[in-house]
PyMOL Python script that loads the backbone (N, CA, C, O; Angstrom):
from pymol import cmd

cmd.read_pdbstr("""\
ATOM      1  N   UNK A   1      -1.488 -13.864  20.669  1.00  0.00           N
ATOM      2  CA  UNK A   1      -1.129 -14.693  19.532  1.00  0.00           C
ATOM      3  C   UNK A   1      -1.917 -15.989  19.598  1.00  0.00           C
ATOM      4  O   UNK A   1      -1.993 -16.631  20.645  1.00  0.00           O
ATOM      5  N   UNK A   2      -2.499 -16.364  18.472  1.00  0.00           N
ATOM      6  CA  UNK A   2      -3.270 -17.599  18.416  1.00  0.00           C
ATOM      7  C   UNK A   2      -2.342 -18.794  18.315  1.00  0.00           C
ATOM      8  O   UNK A   2      -1.301 -18.743  17.660  1.00  0.00           O
ATOM      9  N   UNK A   3      -2.731 -19.848  18.962  1.00  0.00           N
ATOM     10  CA  UNK A   3      -2.015 -21.112  18.862  1.00  0.00           C
ATOM     11  C   UNK A   3      -2.910 -22.058  18.082  1.00  0.00           C
ATOM     12  O   UNK A   3      -4.064 -22.278  18.449  1.00  0.00           O
ATOM     13  N   UNK A   4      -2.388 -22.601  17.033  1.00  0.00           N
ATOM     14  CA  UNK A   4      -3.156 -23.494  16.189  1.00  0.00           C
ATOM     15  C   UNK A   4      -2.780 -24.945  16.479  1.00  0.00           C
ATOM     16  O   UNK A   4      -1.659 -25.243  16.892  1.00  0.00           O
ATOM     17  N   UNK A   5      -3.724 -25.822  16.259  1.00  0.00           N
ATOM     18  CA  UNK A   5      -3.482 -27.240  16.475  1.00  0.00           C
ATOM     19  C   UNK A   5      -2.474 -27.781  15.460  1.00  0.00           C
ATOM     20  O   UNK A   5      -1.724 -28.711  15.755  1.00  0.00           O
ATOM     21  N   UNK A   6      -2.463 -27.198  14.275  1.00  0.00           N
ATOM     22  CA  UNK A   6      -1.534 -27.645  13.239  1.00  0.00           C
ATOM     23  C   UNK A   6      -0.754 -26.448  12.730  1.00  0.00           C
ATOM     24  O   UNK A   6      -1.268 -25.329  12.738  1.00  0.00           O
ATOM     25  N   UNK A   7       0.440 -26.656  12.302  1.00  0.00           N
ATOM     26  CA  UNK A   7       1.230 -25.609  11.660  1.00  0.00           C
ATOM     27  C   UNK A   7       1.762 -26.155  10.344  1.00  0.00           C
ATOM     28  O   UNK A   7       2.054 -27.347  10.247  1.00  0.00           O
ATOM     29  N   UNK A   8       1.891 -25.322   9.344  1.00  0.00           N
ATOM     30  CA  UNK A   8       2.432 -25.789   8.070  1.00  0.00           C
ATOM     31  C   UNK A   8       3.848 -26.317   8.233  1.00  0.00           C
ATOM     32  O   UNK A   8       4.624 -25.798   9.035  1.00  0.00           O
ATOM     33  N   UNK A   9       4.176 -27.338   7.479  1.00  0.00           N
ATOM     34  CA  UNK A   9       5.497 -27.953   7.552  1.00  0.00           C
ATOM     35  C   UNK A   9       6.581 -26.952   7.155  1.00  0.00           C
ATOM     36  O   UNK A   9       7.663 -26.948   7.743  1.00  0.00           O
ATOM     37  N   UNK A  10       6.301 -26.110   6.170  1.00  0.00           N
ATOM     38  CA  UNK A  10       7.307 -25.167   5.663  1.00  0.00           C
ATOM     39  C   UNK A  10       7.140 -23.758   6.237  1.00  0.00           C
ATOM     40  O   UNK A  10       7.515 -22.786   5.581  1.00  0.00           O
ATOM     41  N   UNK A  11       6.597 -23.628   7.419  1.00  0.00           N
ATOM     42  CA  UNK A  11       6.349 -22.320   8.020  1.00  0.00           C
ATOM     43  C   UNK A  11       7.621 -21.484   8.135  1.00  0.00           C
ATOM     44  O   UNK A  11       7.585 -20.277   7.895  1.00  0.00           O
ATOM     45  N   UNK A  12       8.723 -22.090   8.492  1.00  0.00           N
ATOM     46  CA  UNK A  12       9.980 -21.359   8.647  1.00  0.00           C
ATOM     47  C   UNK A  12      10.513 -20.848   7.314  1.00  0.00           C
ATOM     48  O   UNK A  12      11.285 -19.890   7.290  1.00  0.00           O
ATOM     49  N   UNK A  13      10.119 -21.462   6.219  1.00  0.00           N
ATOM     50  CA  UNK A  13      10.603 -21.076   4.895  1.00  0.00           C
ATOM     51  C   UNK A  13       9.775 -19.965   4.269  1.00  0.00           C
ATOM     52  O   UNK A  13      10.208 -19.361   3.288  1.00  0.00           O
ATOM     53  N   UNK A  14       8.597 -19.681   4.812  1.00  0.00           N
ATOM     54  CA  UNK A  14       7.718 -18.668   4.241  1.00  0.00           C
ATOM     55  C   UNK A  14       8.211 -17.267   4.604  1.00  0.00           C
ATOM     56  O   UNK A  14       8.776 -17.051   5.677  1.00  0.00           O
ATOM     57  N   UNK A  15       7.988 -16.325   3.694  1.00  0.00           N
ATOM     58  CA  UNK A  15       8.384 -14.947   3.947  1.00  0.00           C
ATOM     59  C   UNK A  15       7.223 -14.027   3.627  1.00  0.00           C
ATOM     60  O   UNK A  15       6.387 -14.334   2.778  1.00  0.00           O
ATOM     61  N   UNK A  16       7.180 -12.916   4.301  1.00  0.00           N
ATOM     62  CA  UNK A  16       6.159 -11.900   4.051  1.00  0.00           C
ATOM     63  C   UNK A  16       6.664 -11.031   2.917  1.00  0.00           C
ATOM     64  O   UNK A  16       7.761 -10.479   3.017  1.00  0.00           O
ATOM     65  N   UNK A  17       5.900 -10.888   1.834  1.00  0.00           N
ATOM     66  CA  UNK A  17       6.369 -10.040   0.736  1.00  0.00           C
ATOM     67  C   UNK A  17       6.439  -8.579   1.163  1.00  0.00           C
ATOM     68  O   UNK A  17       5.675  -8.144   2.025  1.00  0.00           O
ATOM     69  N   UNK A  18       7.329  -7.842   0.580  1.00  0.00           N
ATOM     70  CA  UNK A  18       7.479  -6.408   0.838  1.00  0.00           C
ATOM     71  C   UNK A  18       7.268  -5.670  -0.468  1.00  0.00           C
ATOM     72  O   UNK A  18       7.649  -6.144  -1.538  1.00  0.00           O
ATOM     73  N   UNK A  19       6.660  -4.511  -0.363  1.00  0.00           N
ATOM     74  CA  UNK A  19       6.398  -3.725  -1.560  1.00  0.00           C
ATOM     75  C   UNK A  19       6.808  -2.285  -1.385  1.00  0.00           C
ATOM     76  O   UNK A  19       7.039  -1.808  -0.274  1.00  0.00           O
ATOM     77  N   UNK A  20       6.891  -1.608  -2.502  1.00  0.00           N
ATOM     78  CA  UNK A  20       7.159  -0.171  -2.505  1.00  0.00           C
ATOM     79  C   UNK A  20       6.031   0.492  -3.277  1.00  0.00           C
ATOM     80  O   UNK A  20       5.650   0.032  -4.353  1.00  0.00           O
ATOM     81  N   UNK A  21       5.501   1.572  -2.724  1.00  0.00           N
ATOM     82  CA  UNK A  21       4.356   2.275  -3.306  1.00  0.00           C
ATOM     83  C   UNK A  21       4.846   3.347  -4.271  1.00  0.00           C
ATOM     84  O   UNK A  21       5.768   4.104  -3.964  1.00  0.00           O
ATOM     85  N   UNK A  22       4.221   3.401  -5.435  1.00  0.00           N
ATOM     86  CA  UNK A  22       4.523   4.423  -6.435  1.00  0.00           C
ATOM     87  C   UNK A  22       3.225   5.135  -6.795  1.00  0.00           C
ATOM     88  O   UNK A  22       2.169   4.509  -6.890  1.00  0.00           O
ATOM     89  N   UNK A  23       3.309   6.432  -6.992  1.00  0.00           N
ATOM     90  CA  UNK A  23       2.143   7.247  -7.314  1.00  0.00           C
ATOM     91  C   UNK A  23       2.422   8.082  -8.552  1.00  0.00           C
ATOM     92  O   UNK A  23       3.522   8.606  -8.730  1.00  0.00           O
ATOM     93  N   UNK A  24       1.414   8.200  -9.405  1.00  0.00           N
ATOM     94  CA  UNK A  24       1.472   9.104 -10.553  1.00  0.00           C
ATOM     95  C   UNK A  24       0.567  10.266 -10.191  1.00  0.00           C
ATOM     96  O   UNK A  24      -0.636  10.211 -10.444  1.00  0.00           O
ATOM     97  N   UNK A  25       1.131  11.336  -9.593  1.00  0.00           N
ATOM     98  CA  UNK A  25       0.318  12.418  -9.022  1.00  0.00           C
ATOM     99  C   UNK A  25      -0.637  13.081 -10.014  1.00  0.00           C
ATOM    100  O   UNK A  25      -1.728  13.500  -9.629  1.00  0.00           O
ATOM    101  N   UNK A  26      -0.245  13.181 -11.273  1.00  0.00           N
ATOM    102  CA  UNK A  26      -1.094  13.855 -12.258  1.00  0.00           C
ATOM    103  C   UNK A  26      -2.409  13.127 -12.472  1.00  0.00           C
ATOM    104  O   UNK A  26      -3.401  13.749 -12.854  1.00  0.00           O
ATOM    105  N   UNK A  27      -2.439  11.817 -12.232  1.00  0.00           N
ATOM    106  CA  UNK A  27      -3.658  11.032 -12.437  1.00  0.00           C
ATOM    107  C   UNK A  27      -4.586  11.043 -11.236  1.00  0.00           C
ATOM    108  O   UNK A  27      -5.783  10.797 -11.383  1.00  0.00           O
ATOM    109  N   UNK A  28      -4.065  11.319 -10.063  1.00  0.00           N
ATOM    110  CA  UNK A  28      -4.832  11.208  -8.817  1.00  0.00           C
ATOM    111  C   UNK A  28      -5.950  12.252  -8.753  1.00  0.00           C
ATOM    112  O   UNK A  28      -5.739  13.425  -9.061  1.00  0.00           O
ATOM    113  N   UNK A  29      -7.142  11.805  -8.347  1.00  0.00           N
ATOM    114  CA  UNK A  29      -8.283  12.704  -8.170  1.00  0.00           C
ATOM    115  C   UNK A  29      -8.711  12.802  -6.716  1.00  0.00           C
ATOM    116  O   UNK A  29      -9.809  13.277  -6.425  1.00  0.00           O
ATOM    117  N   UNK A  30      -7.858  12.359  -5.800  1.00  0.00           N
ATOM    118  CA  UNK A  30      -8.108  12.533  -4.375  1.00  0.00           C
ATOM    119  C   UNK A  30      -9.289  11.778  -3.805  1.00  0.00           C
ATOM    120  O   UNK A  30      -9.903  12.250  -2.849  1.00  0.00           O
ATOM    121  N   UNK A  31      -9.628  10.635  -4.348  1.00  0.00           N
ATOM    122  CA  UNK A  31     -10.789   9.883  -3.858  1.00  0.00           C
ATOM    123  C   UNK A  31     -10.515   9.186  -2.526  1.00  0.00           C
ATOM    124  O   UNK A  31     -11.453   8.859  -1.799  1.00  0.00           O
ATOM    125  N   UNK A  32      -9.269   8.959  -2.204  1.00  0.00           N
ATOM    126  CA  UNK A  32      -8.826   8.335  -0.945  1.00  0.00           C
ATOM    127  C   UNK A  32      -9.228   6.874  -0.808  1.00  0.00           C
ATOM    128  O   UNK A  32      -9.191   6.334   0.298  1.00  0.00           O
ATOM    129  N   UNK A  33      -9.608   6.222  -1.894  1.00  0.00           N
ATOM    130  CA  UNK A  33      -9.929   4.798  -1.817  1.00  0.00           C
ATOM    131  C   UNK A  33      -8.696   3.984  -1.441  1.00  0.00           C
ATOM    132  O   UNK A  33      -8.797   3.018  -0.686  1.00  0.00           O
ATOM    133  N   UNK A  34      -7.556   4.364  -1.954  1.00  0.00           N
ATOM    134  CA  UNK A  34      -6.325   3.638  -1.631  1.00  0.00           C
ATOM    135  C   UNK A  34      -6.008   3.736  -0.143  1.00  0.00           C
ATOM    136  O   UNK A  34      -5.548   2.768   0.463  1.00  0.00           O
ATOM    137  N   UNK A  35      -6.253   4.900   0.440  1.00  0.00           N
ATOM    138  CA  UNK A  35      -6.020   5.110   1.873  1.00  0.00           C
ATOM    139  C   UNK A  35      -6.985   4.250   2.678  1.00  0.00           C
ATOM    140  O   UNK A  35      -6.586   3.614   3.654  1.00  0.00           O
ATOM    141  N   UNK A  36      -8.239   4.225   2.280  1.00  0.00           N
ATOM    142  CA  UNK A  36      -9.271   3.489   3.016  1.00  0.00           C
ATOM    143  C   UNK A  36      -9.081   1.979   2.953  1.00  0.00           C
ATOM    144  O   UNK A  36      -9.369   1.280   3.925  1.00  0.00           O
ATOM    145  N   UNK A  37      -8.602   1.467   1.824  1.00  0.00           N
ATOM    146  CA  UNK A  37      -8.518   0.026   1.644  1.00  0.00           C
ATOM    147  C   UNK A  37      -7.163  -0.577   1.990  1.00  0.00           C
ATOM    148  O   UNK A  37      -7.011  -1.797   1.924  1.00  0.00           O
ATOM    149  N   UNK A  38      -6.191   0.221   2.350  1.00  0.00           N
ATOM    150  CA  UNK A  38      -4.869  -0.321   2.698  1.00  0.00           C
ATOM    151  C   UNK A  38      -4.969  -1.098   4.011  1.00  0.00           C
ATOM    152  O   UNK A  38      -5.244  -0.499   5.051  1.00  0.00           O
ATOM    153  N   UNK A  39      -4.752  -2.415   3.989  1.00  0.00           N
ATOM    154  CA  UNK A  39      -4.918  -3.206   5.209  1.00  0.00           C
ATOM    155  C   UNK A  39      -3.827  -2.948   6.251  1.00  0.00           C
ATOM    156  O   UNK A  39      -4.024  -3.245   7.430  1.00  0.00           O
ATOM    157  N   UNK A  40      -2.702  -2.410   5.844  1.00  0.00           N
ATOM    158  CA  UNK A  40      -1.606  -2.141   6.773  1.00  0.00           C
ATOM    159  C   UNK A  40      -1.537  -0.665   7.169  1.00  0.00           C
ATOM    160  O   UNK A  40      -0.632  -0.263   7.899  1.00  0.00           O
ATOM    161  N   UNK A  41      -2.477   0.136   6.697  1.00  0.00           N
ATOM    162  CA  UNK A  41      -2.539   1.574   6.994  1.00  0.00           C
ATOM    163  C   UNK A  41      -1.219   2.267   6.654  1.00  0.00           C
ATOM    164  O   UNK A  41      -0.684   3.049   7.440  1.00  0.00           O
ATOM    165  N   UNK A  42      -0.713   1.957   5.462  1.00  0.00           N
ATOM    166  CA  UNK A  42       0.552   2.518   4.984  1.00  0.00           C
ATOM    167  C   UNK A  42       0.351   3.893   4.370  1.00  0.00           C
ATOM    168  O   UNK A  42       1.290   4.688   4.330  1.00  0.00           O
ATOM    169  N   UNK A  43      -0.850   4.193   3.892  1.00  0.00           N
ATOM    170  CA  UNK A  43      -1.099   5.443   3.172  1.00  0.00           C
ATOM    171  C   UNK A  43      -1.910   6.432   3.992  1.00  0.00           C
ATOM    172  O   UNK A  43      -2.713   6.054   4.846  1.00  0.00           O
ATOM    173  N   UNK A  44      -1.682   7.692   3.714  1.00  0.00           N
ATOM    174  CA  UNK A  44      -2.452   8.784   4.307  1.00  0.00           C
ATOM    175  C   UNK A  44      -2.583   9.883   3.261  1.00  0.00           C
ATOM    176  O   UNK A  44      -1.851   9.901   2.272  1.00  0.00           O
ATOM    177  N   UNK A  45      -3.516  10.795   3.486  1.00  0.00           N
ATOM    178  CA  UNK A  45      -3.676  11.935   2.590  1.00  0.00           C
ATOM    179  C   UNK A  45      -2.557  12.935   2.874  1.00  0.00           C
ATOM    180  O   UNK A  45      -2.300  13.276   4.028  1.00  0.00           O
ATOM    181  N   UNK A  46      -1.904  13.396   1.833  1.00  0.00           N
ATOM    182  CA  UNK A  46      -0.808  14.353   2.039  1.00  0.00           C
ATOM    183  C   UNK A  46      -1.342  15.776   2.043  1.00  0.00           C
ATOM    184  O   UNK A  46      -2.465  16.036   1.611  1.00  0.00           O
ATOM    185  N   UNK A  47      -0.533  16.673   2.528  1.00  0.00           N
ATOM    186  CA  UNK A  47      -0.914  18.083   2.530  1.00  0.00           C
ATOM    187  C   UNK A  47      -0.628  18.722   1.173  1.00  0.00           C
ATOM    188  O   UNK A  47      -1.119  19.813   0.884  1.00  0.00           O
ATOM    189  N   UNK A  48       0.155  18.053   0.350  1.00  0.00           N
ATOM    190  CA  UNK A  48       0.468  18.568  -0.987  1.00  0.00           C
ATOM    191  C   UNK A  48      -0.647  18.211  -1.949  1.00  0.00           C
ATOM    192  O   UNK A  48      -1.333  17.203  -1.779  1.00  0.00           O
ATOM    193  N   UNK A  49      -0.822  19.043  -2.956  1.00  0.00           N
ATOM    194  CA  UNK A  49      -1.827  18.759  -3.972  1.00  0.00           C
ATOM    195  C   UNK A  49      -1.177  18.736  -5.348  1.00  0.00           C
ATOM    196  O   UNK A  49      -0.110  19.311  -5.563  1.00  0.00           O
ATOM    197  N   UNK A  50      -1.845  18.057  -6.267  1.00  0.00           N
ATOM    198  CA  UNK A  50      -1.332  17.983  -7.635  1.00  0.00           C
ATOM    199  C   UNK A  50      -1.807  19.195  -8.429  1.00  0.00           C
ATOM    200  O   UNK A  50      -2.414  20.106  -7.866  1.00  0.00           O
ATOM    201  N   UNK A  51      -1.540  19.212  -9.716  1.00  0.00           N
ATOM    202  CA  UNK A  51      -1.890  20.358 -10.566  1.00  0.00           C
ATOM    203  C   UNK A  51      -3.394  20.590 -10.641  1.00  0.00           C
ATOM    204  O   UNK A  51      -3.841  21.707 -10.901  1.00  0.00           O
ATOM    205  N   UNK A  52      -4.178  19.531 -10.413  1.00  0.00           N
ATOM    206  CA  UNK A  52      -5.633  19.655 -10.451  1.00  0.00           C
ATOM    207  C   UNK A  52      -6.204  20.141  -9.126  1.00  0.00           C
ATOM    208  O   UNK A  52      -7.392  20.450  -9.033  1.00  0.00           O
ATOM    209  N   UNK A  53      -5.361  20.208  -8.101  1.00  0.00           N
ATOM    210  CA  UNK A  53      -5.812  20.673  -6.796  1.00  0.00           C
ATOM    211  C   UNK A  53      -6.233  19.575  -5.834  1.00  0.00           C
ATOM    212  O   UNK A  53      -6.725  19.867  -4.744  1.00  0.00           O
ATOM    213  N   UNK A  54      -6.048  18.312  -6.218  1.00  0.00           N
ATOM    214  CA  UNK A  54      -6.415  17.192  -5.361  1.00  0.00           C
ATOM    215  C   UNK A  54      -5.259  16.830  -4.437  1.00  0.00           C
ATOM    216  O   UNK A  54      -4.097  16.862  -4.841  1.00  0.00           O
ATOM    217  N   UNK A  55      -5.586  16.487  -3.202  1.00  0.00           N
ATOM    218  CA  UNK A  55      -4.571  16.022  -2.263  1.00  0.00           C
ATOM    219  C   UNK A  55      -4.263  14.562  -2.562  1.00  0.00           C
ATOM    220  O   UNK A  55      -5.152  13.710  -2.532  1.00  0.00           O
ATOM    221  N   UNK A  56      -3.019  14.287  -2.846  1.00  0.00           N
ATOM    222  CA  UNK A  56      -2.583  12.943  -3.216  1.00  0.00           C
ATOM    223  C   UNK A  56      -2.235  12.132  -1.973  1.00  0.00           C
ATOM    224  O   UNK A  56      -1.967  12.707  -0.919  1.00  0.00           O
ATOM    225  N   UNK A  57      -2.237  10.804  -2.080  1.00  0.00           N
ATOM    226  CA  UNK A  57      -1.816   9.989  -0.946  1.00  0.00           C
ATOM    227  C   UNK A  57      -0.299   9.991  -0.811  1.00  0.00           C
ATOM    228  O   UNK A  57       0.427  10.313  -1.752  1.00  0.00           O
ATOM    229  N   UNK A  58       0.157   9.630   0.364  1.00  0.00           N
ATOM    230  CA  UNK A  58       1.586   9.477   0.611  1.00  0.00           C
ATOM    231  C   UNK A  58       1.768   8.361   1.624  1.00  0.00           C
ATOM    232  O   UNK A  58       0.828   7.980   2.322  1.00  0.00           O
ATOM    233  N   UNK A  59       2.975   7.845   1.696  1.00  0.00           N
ATOM    234  CA  UNK A  59       3.291   6.818   2.678  1.00  0.00           C
ATOM    235  C   UNK A  59       3.417   7.491   4.040  1.00  0.00           C
ATOM    236  O   UNK A  59       4.072   8.524   4.175  1.00  0.00           O
ATOM    237  N   UNK A  60       2.791   6.903   5.034  1.00  0.00           N
ATOM    238  CA  UNK A  60       2.857   7.423   6.399  1.00  0.00           C
ATOM    239  C   UNK A  60       4.315   7.396   6.854  1.00  0.00           C
ATOM    240  O   UNK A  60       4.984   6.376   6.691  1.00  0.00           O
ATOM    241  N   UNK A  61       4.820   8.486   7.416  1.00  0.00           N
ATOM    242  CA  UNK A  61       6.204   8.488   7.889  1.00  0.00           C
ATOM    243  C   UNK A  61       6.461   7.338   8.870  1.00  0.00           C
ATOM    244  O   UNK A  61       5.695   7.119   9.808  1.00  0.00           O
ATOM    245  N   UNK A  62       7.542   6.623   8.633  1.00  0.00           N
ATOM    246  CA  UNK A  62       7.904   5.490   9.474  1.00  0.00           C
ATOM    247  C   UNK A  62       7.322   4.161   9.033  1.00  0.00           C
ATOM    248  O   UNK A  62       7.610   3.132   9.645  1.00  0.00           O
ATOM    249  N   UNK A  63       6.498   4.159   7.967  1.00  0.00           N
ATOM    250  CA  UNK A  63       5.884   2.920   7.500  1.00  0.00           C
ATOM    251  C   UNK A  63       6.391   2.514   6.120  1.00  0.00           C
ATOM    252  O   UNK A  63       5.698   1.801   5.394  1.00  0.00           O
ATOM    253  N   UNK A  64       7.576   2.954   5.754  1.00  0.00           N
ATOM    254  CA  UNK A  64       8.122   2.621   4.436  1.00  0.00           C
ATOM    255  C   UNK A  64       8.254   1.118   4.225  1.00  0.00           C
ATOM    256  O   UNK A  64       8.065   0.636   3.109  1.00  0.00           O
ATOM    257  N   UNK A  65       8.571   0.377   5.269  1.00  0.00           N
ATOM    258  CA  UNK A  65       8.749  -1.065   5.136  1.00  0.00           C
ATOM    259  C   UNK A  65       7.513  -1.869   5.469  1.00  0.00           C
ATOM    260  O   UNK A  65       7.597  -3.092   5.581  1.00  0.00           O
ATOM    261  N   UNK A  66       6.366  -1.228   5.632  1.00  0.00           N
ATOM    262  CA  UNK A  66       5.156  -1.932   6.058  1.00  0.00           C
ATOM    263  C   UNK A  66       4.293  -2.448   4.911  1.00  0.00           C
ATOM    264  O   UNK A  66       3.418  -3.284   5.135  1.00  0.00           O
ATOM    265  N   UNK A  67       4.514  -1.977   3.704  1.00  0.00           N
ATOM    266  CA  UNK A  67       3.721  -2.425   2.550  1.00  0.00           C
ATOM    267  C   UNK A  67       4.016  -3.907   2.289  1.00  0.00           C
ATOM    268  O   UNK A  67       5.174  -4.318   2.221  1.00  0.00           O
ATOM    269  N   UNK A  68       2.947  -4.702   2.143  1.00  0.00           N
ATOM    270  CA  UNK A  68       3.097  -6.133   1.888  1.00  0.00           C
ATOM    271  C   UNK A  68       2.753  -6.498   0.440  1.00  0.00           C
ATOM    272  O   UNK A  68       2.532  -7.669   0.131  1.00  0.00           O
ATOM    273  N   UNK A  69       2.710  -5.521  -0.426  1.00  0.00           N
ATOM    274  CA  UNK A  69       2.485  -5.728  -1.864  1.00  0.00           C
ATOM    275  C   UNK A  69       1.185  -6.506  -2.131  1.00  0.00           C
ATOM    276  O   UNK A  69       1.138  -7.391  -2.986  1.00  0.00           O
ATOM    277  N   UNK A  70       0.139  -6.153  -1.381  1.00  0.00           N
ATOM    278  CA  UNK A  70      -1.152  -6.812  -1.584  1.00  0.00           C
ATOM    279  C   UNK A  70      -1.849  -6.288  -2.842  1.00  0.00           C
ATOM    280  O   UNK A  70      -2.698  -6.963  -3.425  1.00  0.00           O
ATOM    281  N   UNK A  71      -1.480  -5.093  -3.241  1.00  0.00           N
ATOM    282  CA  UNK A  71      -1.995  -4.425  -4.439  1.00  0.00           C
ATOM    283  C   UNK A  71      -3.456  -3.999  -4.335  1.00  0.00           C
ATOM    284  O   UNK A  71      -4.088  -3.742  -5.360  1.00  0.00           O
ATOM    285  N   UNK A  72      -4.014  -3.915  -3.112  1.00  0.00           N
ATOM    286  CA  UNK A  72      -5.374  -3.405  -2.964  1.00  0.00           C
ATOM    287  C   UNK A  72      -5.470  -1.984  -3.494  1.00  0.00           C
ATOM    288  O   UNK A  72      -6.449  -1.633  -4.153  1.00  0.00           O
ATOM    289  N   UNK A  73      -4.461  -1.160  -3.211  1.00  0.00           N
ATOM    290  CA  UNK A  73      -4.498   0.226  -3.680  1.00  0.00           C
ATOM    291  C   UNK A  73      -4.581   0.282  -5.203  1.00  0.00           C
ATOM    292  O   UNK A  73      -5.305   1.108  -5.760  1.00  0.00           O
ATOM    293  N   UNK A  74      -3.853  -0.583  -5.863  1.00  0.00           N
ATOM    294  CA  UNK A  74      -3.866  -0.640  -7.328  1.00  0.00           C
ATOM    295  C   UNK A  74      -5.231  -1.061  -7.843  1.00  0.00           C
ATOM    296  O   UNK A  74      -5.727  -0.511  -8.827  1.00  0.00           O
ATOM    297  N   UNK A  75      -5.836  -2.033  -7.181  1.00  0.00           N
ATOM    298  CA  UNK A  75      -7.122  -2.564  -7.632  1.00  0.00           C
ATOM    299  C   UNK A  75      -8.270  -1.571  -7.457  1.00  0.00           C
ATOM    300  O   UNK A  75      -9.184  -1.535  -8.281  1.00  0.00           O
ATOM    301  N   UNK A  76      -8.236  -0.769  -6.399  1.00  0.00           N
ATOM    302  CA  UNK A  76      -9.366   0.128  -6.132  1.00  0.00           C
ATOM    303  C   UNK A  76      -9.226   1.508  -6.760  1.00  0.00           C
ATOM    304  O   UNK A  76     -10.196   2.266  -6.791  1.00  0.00           O
ATOM    305  N   UNK A  77      -8.048   1.852  -7.258  1.00  0.00           N
ATOM    306  CA  UNK A  77      -7.841   3.181  -7.824  1.00  0.00           C
ATOM    307  C   UNK A  77      -8.540   3.303  -9.177  1.00  0.00           C
ATOM    308  O   UNK A  77      -8.166   2.610 -10.124  1.00  0.00           O
ATOM    309  N   UNK A  78      -9.551   4.173  -9.287  1.00  0.00           N
ATOM    310  CA  UNK A  78     -10.270   4.304 -10.549  1.00  0.00           C
ATOM    311  C   UNK A  78      -9.467   5.018 -11.639  1.00  0.00           C
ATOM    312  O   UNK A  78      -9.818   4.950 -12.817  1.00  0.00           O
ATOM    313  N   UNK A  79      -8.404   5.692 -11.249  1.00  0.00           N
ATOM    314  CA  UNK A  79      -7.615   6.460 -12.214  1.00  0.00           C
ATOM    315  C   UNK A  79      -6.265   5.826 -12.535  1.00  0.00           C
ATOM    316  O   UNK A  79      -5.474   6.413 -13.274  1.00  0.00           O
ATOM    317  N   UNK A  80      -5.986   4.636 -11.994  1.00  0.00           N
ATOM    318  CA  UNK A  80      -4.711   3.940 -12.206  1.00  0.00           C
ATOM    319  C   UNK A  80      -3.530   4.827 -11.823  1.00  0.00           C
ATOM    320  O   UNK A  80      -2.521   4.880 -12.526  1.00  0.00           O
ATOM    321  N   UNK A  81      -3.676   5.521 -10.696  1.00  0.00           N
ATOM    322  CA  UNK A  81      -2.673   6.493 -10.266  1.00  0.00           C
ATOM    323  C   UNK A  81      -1.682   5.932  -9.259  1.00  0.00           C
ATOM    324  O   UNK A  81      -0.685   6.587  -8.957  1.00  0.00           O
ATOM    325  N   UNK A  82      -1.926   4.740  -8.732  1.00  0.00           N
ATOM    326  CA  UNK A  82      -1.057   4.196  -7.696  1.00  0.00           C
ATOM    327  C   UNK A  82      -0.809   2.714  -7.972  1.00  0.00           C
ATOM    328  O   UNK A  82      -1.689   2.001  -8.456  1.00  0.00           O
ATOM    329  N   UNK A  83       0.389   2.272  -7.660  1.00  0.00           N
ATOM    330  CA  UNK A  83       0.719   0.859  -7.818  1.00  0.00           C
ATOM    331  C   UNK A  83       1.869   0.512  -6.882  1.00  0.00           C
ATOM    332  O   UNK A  83       2.553   1.392  -6.361  1.00  0.00           O
ATOM    333  N   UNK A  84       2.066  -0.772  -6.682  1.00  0.00           N
ATOM    334  CA  UNK A  84       3.186  -1.235  -5.856  1.00  0.00           C
ATOM    335  C   UNK A  84       4.021  -2.204  -6.666  1.00  0.00           C
ATOM    336  O   UNK A  84       3.530  -2.856  -7.588  1.00  0.00           O
ATOM    337  N   UNK A  85       5.278  -2.287  -6.311  1.00  0.00           N
ATOM    338  CA  UNK A  85       6.177  -3.274  -6.881  1.00  0.00           C
ATOM    339  C   UNK A  85       6.824  -4.024  -5.734  1.00  0.00           C
ATOM    340  O   UNK A  85       7.156  -3.433  -4.707  1.00  0.00           O
ATOM    341  N   UNK A  86       7.002  -5.321  -5.907  1.00  0.00           N
ATOM    342  CA  UNK A  86       7.624  -6.112  -4.863  1.00  0.00           C
ATOM    343  C   UNK A  86       9.120  -5.804  -4.817  1.00  0.00           C
ATOM    344  O   UNK A  86       9.780  -5.697  -5.851  1.00  0.00           O
ATOM    345  N   UNK A  87       9.631  -5.667  -3.615  1.00  0.00           N
ATOM    346  CA  UNK A  87      11.060  -5.471  -3.420  1.00  0.00           C
ATOM    347  C   UNK A  87      11.610  -6.674  -2.674  1.00  0.00           C
ATOM    348  O   UNK A  87      10.947  -7.227  -1.796  1.00  0.00           O
ATOM    349  N   UNK A  88      12.796  -7.068  -3.018  1.00  0.00           N
ATOM    350  CA  UNK A  88      13.437  -8.199  -2.354  1.00  0.00           C
ATOM    351  C   UNK A  88      14.134  -7.712  -1.095  1.00  0.00           C
ATOM    352  O   UNK A  88      14.954  -6.795  -1.130  1.00  0.00           O
ATOM    353  N   UNK A  89      13.794  -8.337   0.001  1.00  0.00           N
ATOM    354  CA  UNK A  89      14.383  -7.930   1.287  1.00  0.00           C
ATOM    355  C   UNK A  89      15.598  -8.759   1.625  1.00  0.00           C
ATOM    356  O   UNK A  89      16.216  -8.552   2.669  1.00  0.00           O
TER     357      UNK A  89
END
""", "prot")
cmd.dss("prot")
cmd.show_as("cartoon", "prot")
cmd.util.cbc("prot")
cmd.orient("prot")
């Protein structure tokens, strides 16, 4: 753990946002950009496929609470097939 010379005055009041991942399987084309760009490694390729035959992403088992609602997956998805919503913890 890094020790900084200064710390924010309101450090104790800050909270890490939490998110929940939602997928629209019919839109997914299996590009795996969302999996590659997730900074918390919350997503993985699932063994299930959609109607088009593409393997869709899924949340890694045990990482349901790890999403920080950064929305990288939403930004990189060319098909608008995945998004997150912030949940209040």
